[in-house]
Biotite code that builds the C-alpha atoms (Angstrom):
import biotite.structure as struc

atoms = struc.array([
    struc.Atom([0.000, 0.000, 0.000], chain_id="A", res_id=1, res_name="MET", atom_name="CA", element="C"),
    struc.Atom([1.242, 3.499, -0.739], chain_id="A", res_id=2, res_name="ALA", atom_name="CA", element="C"),
    struc.Atom([-0.007, 6.992, 0.033], chain_id="A", res_id=3, res_name="ARG", atom_name="CA", element="C"),
    struc.Atom([1.341, 10.426, -0.638], chain_id="A", res_id=4, res_name="ALA", atom_name="CA", element="C"),
    struc.Atom([2.818, 11.891, 2.546], chain_id="A", res_id=5, res_name="ASN", atom_name="CA", element="C"),
    struc.Atom([3.366, 15.521, 1.542], chain_id="A", res_id=6, res_name="GLY", atom_name="CA", element="C"),
    struc.Atom([7.026, 15.299, 2.546], chain_id="A", res_id=7, res_name="LEU", atom_name="CA", element="C"),
    struc.Atom([10.124, 15.406, 0.399], chain_id="A", res_id=8, res_name="GLY", atom_name="CA", element="C"),
    struc.Atom([11.142, 11.887, 1.406], chain_id="A", res_id=9, res_name="HIS", atom_name="CA", element="C"),
    struc.Atom([9.570, 8.458, 1.522], chain_id="A", res_id=10, res_name="SER", atom_name="CA", element="C"),
    struc.Atom([8.935, 6.238, 4.540], chain_id="A", res_id=11, res_name="ARG", atom_name="CA", element="C"),
    struc.Atom([8.731, 2.452, 4.749], chain_id="A", res_id=12, res_name="LEU", atom_name="CA", element="C"),
    struc.Atom([6.670, 0.187, 6.983], chain_id="A", res_id=13, res_name="GLY", atom_name="CA", element="C"),
    struc.Atom([7.043, -3.600, 7.117], chain_id="A", res_id=14, res_name="LEU", atom_name="CA", element="C"),
    struc.Atom([4.566, -6.219, 8.290], chain_id="A", res_id=15, res_name="ALA", atom_name="CA", element="C"),
    struc.Atom([6.117, -9.666, 7.867], chain_id="A", res_id=16, res_name="VAL", atom_name="CA", element="C"),
    struc.Atom([4.178, -12.133, 9.993], chain_id="A", res_id=17, res_name="SER", atom_name="CA", element="C"),
    struc.Atom([5.224, -15.456, 11.414], chain_id="A", res_id=18, res_name="ARG", atom_name="CA", element="C"),
    struc.Atom([2.308, -17.059, 9.589], chain_id="A", res_id=19, res_name="GLU", atom_name="CA", element="C"),
    struc.Atom([3.915, -16.232, 6.235], chain_id="A", res_id=20, res_name="LYS", atom_name="CA", element="C"),
    struc.Atom([7.523, -17.076, 7.183], chain_id="A", res_id=21, res_name="ILE", atom_name="CA", element="C"),
    struc.Atom([7.971, -19.372, 10.174], chain_id="A", res_id=22, res_name="ARG", atom_name="CA", element="C"),
    struc.Atom([11.677, -18.961, 10.955], chain_id="A", res_id=23, res_name="LYS", atom_name="CA", element="C"),
    struc.Atom([12.920, -15.654, 12.343], chain_id="A", res_id=24, res_name="ALA", atom_name="CA", element="C"),
    struc.Atom([16.161, -15.825, 10.385], chain_id="A", res_id=25, res_name="VAL", atom_name="CA", element="C"),
    struc.Atom([14.226, -15.934, 7.079], chain_id="A", res_id=26, res_name="PHE", atom_name="CA", element="C"),
    struc.Atom([11.822, -13.176, 8.158], chain_id="A", res_id=27, res_name="ARG", atom_name="CA", element="C"),
    struc.Atom([14.742, -10.930, 9.065], chain_id="A", res_id=28, res_name="ASN", atom_name="CA", element="C"),
    struc.Atom([16.511, -11.761, 5.820], chain_id="A", res_id=29, res_name="SER", atom_name="CA", element="C"),
    struc.Atom([13.408, -10.765, 3.856], chain_id="A", res_id=30, res_name="LEU", atom_name="CA", element="C"),
    struc.Atom([13.091, -7.511, 5.799], chain_id="A", res_id=31, res_name="LYS", atom_name="CA", element="C"),
    struc.Atom([16.755, -6.676, 5.105], chain_id="A", res_id=32, res_name="ARG", atom_name="CA", element="C"),
    struc.Atom([16.202, -7.360, 1.409], chain_id="A", res_id=33, res_name="LEU", atom_name="CA", element="C"),
    struc.Atom([13.116, -5.104, 1.341], chain_id="A", res_id=34, res_name="ILE", atom_name="CA", element="C"),
    struc.Atom([14.938, -2.284, 3.179], chain_id="A", res_id=35, res_name="ARG", atom_name="CA", element="C"),
    struc.Atom([17.918, -2.510, 0.822], chain_id="A", res_id=36, res_name="GLU", atom_name="CA", element="C"),
    struc.Atom([15.660, -2.411, -2.246], chain_id="A", res_id=37, res_name="SER", atom_name="CA", element="C"),
    struc.Atom([13.801, 0.566, -0.749], chain_id="A", res_id=38, res_name="PHE", atom_name="CA", element="C"),
    struc.Atom([17.102, 2.364, -0.085], chain_id="A", res_id=39, res_name="ARG", atom_name="CA", element="C"),
    struc.Atom([18.308, 1.777, -3.652], chain_id="A", res_id=40, res_name="VAL", atom_name="CA", element="C"),
    struc.Atom([15.014, 3.031, -5.130], chain_id="A", res_id=41, res_name="ASN", atom_name="CA", element="C"),
    struc.Atom([14.325, 5.895, -2.711], chain_id="A", res_id=42, res_name="HIS", atom_name="CA", element="C"),
    struc.Atom([14.733, 8.526, -5.429], chain_id="A", res_id=43, res_name="ASP", atom_name="CA", element="C"),
    struc.Atom([11.725, 7.295, -7.450], chain_id="A", res_id=44, res_name="ILE", atom_name="CA", element="C"),
    struc.Atom([9.634, 6.849, -4.283], chain_id="A", res_id=45, res_name="LEU", atom_name="CA", element="C"),
    struc.Atom([10.044, 10.350, -2.848], chain_id="A", res_id=46, res_name="ALA", atom_name="CA", element="C"),
    struc.Atom([6.930, 11.709, -1.175], chain_id="A", res_id=47, res_name="GLY", atom_name="CA", element="C"),
    struc.Atom([5.320, 8.338, -0.435], chain_id="A", res_id=48, res_name="LEU", atom_name="CA", element="C"),
    struc.Atom([4.538, 6.330, 2.668], chain_id="A", res_id=49, res_name="ASP", atom_name="CA", element="C"),
    struc.Atom([4.803, 2.634, 1.814], chain_id="A", res_id=50, res_name="LEU", atom_name="CA", element="C"),
    struc.Atom([3.735, -0.454, 3.739], chain_id="A", res_id=51, res_name="VAL", atom_name="CA", element="C"),
    struc.Atom([5.014, -3.816, 2.513], chain_id="A", res_id=52, res_name="VAL", atom_name="CA", element="C"),
    struc.Atom([2.969, -6.893, 3.470], chain_id="A", res_id=53, res_name="VAL", atom_name="CA", element="C"),
    struc.Atom([3.978, -10.193, 1.821], chain_id="A", res_id=54, res_name="PRO", atom_name="CA", element="C"),
    struc.Atom([1.049, -12.078, 0.303], chain_id="A", res_id=55, res_name="GLN", atom_name="CA", element="C"),
    struc.Atom([0.962, -15.874, 0.550], chain_id="A", res_id=56, res_name="GLY", atom_name="CA", element="C"),
    struc.Atom([3.953, -18.037, 1.349], chain_id="A", res_id=57, res_name="LYS", atom_name="CA", element="C"),
    struc.Atom([7.275, -16.399, 0.484], chain_id="A", res_id=58, res_name="VAL", atom_name="CA", element="C"),
    struc.Atom([10.236, -18.371, -0.852], chain_id="A", res_id=59, res_name="ASP", atom_name="CA", element="C"),
    struc.Atom([13.231, -16.523, 0.585], chain_id="A", res_id=60, res_name="THR", atom_name="CA", element="C"),
    struc.Atom([15.758, -18.769, -1.188], chain_id="A", res_id=61, res_name="SER", atom_name="CA", element="C"),
    struc.Atom([15.312, -17.013, -4.559], chain_id="A", res_id=62, res_name="ASP", atom_name="CA", element="C"),
    struc.Atom([16.638, -13.569, -3.688], chain_id="A", res_id=63, res_name="ARG", atom_name="CA", element="C"),
    struc.Atom([16.927, -12.511, -7.336], chain_id="A", res_id=64, res_name="ARG", atom_name="CA", element="C"),
    struc.Atom([13.208, -13.125, -7.963], chain_id="A", res_id=65, res_name="ALA", atom_name="CA", element="C"),
    struc.Atom([12.343, -11.228, -4.761], chain_id="A", res_id=66, res_name="LEU", atom_name="CA", element="C"),
    struc.Atom([14.500, -8.269, -5.828], chain_id="A", res_id=67, res_name="ARG", atom_name="CA", element="C"),
    struc.Atom([12.933, -8.208, -9.300], chain_id="A", res_id=68, res_name="GLU", atom_name="CA", element="C"),
    struc.Atom([9.459, -8.379, -7.809], chain_id="A", res_id=69, res_name="SER", atom_name="CA", element="C"),
    struc.Atom([10.220, -5.486, -5.452], chain_id="A", res_id=70, res_name="LEU", atom_name="CA", element="C"),
    struc.Atom([11.697, -3.403, -8.277], chain_id="A", res_id=71, res_name="ASP", atom_name="CA", element="C"),
    struc.Atom([8.560, -4.008, -10.341], chain_id="A", res_id=72, res_name="LEU", atom_name="CA", element="C"),
    struc.Atom([6.343, -2.973, -7.417], chain_id="A", res_id=73, res_name="HIS", atom_name="CA", element="C"),
    struc.Atom([8.423, 0.172, -6.724], chain_id="A", res_id=74, res_name="TRP", atom_name="CA", element="C"),
    struc.Atom([8.117, 1.216, -10.383], chain_id="A", res_id=75, res_name="ARG", atom_name="CA", element="C"),
    struc.Atom([4.376, 0.534, -10.399], chain_id="A", res_id=76, res_name="LYS", atom_name="CA", element="C"),
    struc.Atom([3.854, 2.565, -7.218], chain_id="A", res_id=77, res_name="VAL", atom_name="CA", element="C"),
    struc.Atom([6.019, 5.441, -8.441], chain_id="A", res_id=78, res_name="SER", atom_name="CA", element="C"),
    struc.Atom([3.964, 5.795, -11.637], chain_id="A", res_id=79, res_name="THR", atom_name="CA", element="C"),
    struc.Atom([0.761, 6.032, -9.579], chain_id="A", res_id=80, res_name="CYS", atom_name="CA", element="C"),
    struc.Atom([2.276, 8.679, -7.265], chain_id="A", res_id=81, res_name="LYS", atom_name="CA", element="C"),
    struc.Atom([-0.126, 11.356, -8.375], chain_id="A", res_id=82, res_name="LYS", atom_name="CA", element="C"),
    struc.Atom([-3.125, 9.585, -6.820], chain_id="A", res_id=83, res_name="SER", atom_name="CA", element="C"),
    struc.Atom([-3.557, 9.744, -3.059], chain_id="A", res_id=84, res_name="SER", atom_name="CA", element="C"),
    struc.Atom([-3.344, 5.985, -2.511], chain_id="A", res_id=85, res_name="SER", atom_name="CA", element="C"),
    struc.Atom([-2.325, 2.844, -4.367], chain_id="A", res_id=86, res_name="VAL", atom_name="CA", element="C"),
])
């Protein structure tokens, strides 16, 4: 979910539940990956508040696919920036 925040910078919220990823080490790894992707793409996400909630079971072993999925979502959200929520 994304909403315009009226600020010059973006903010990130994470909600990765134990129901989606059982082991803490994999949950933390996913959160690190999301934060790193957010940091790399912060310039296209300026002015947005974002909340990332994984849907369904997440396979944390394929980091490349996760990164590509995040990049696709960041681009999609950044193109819809003009609306108040995505």
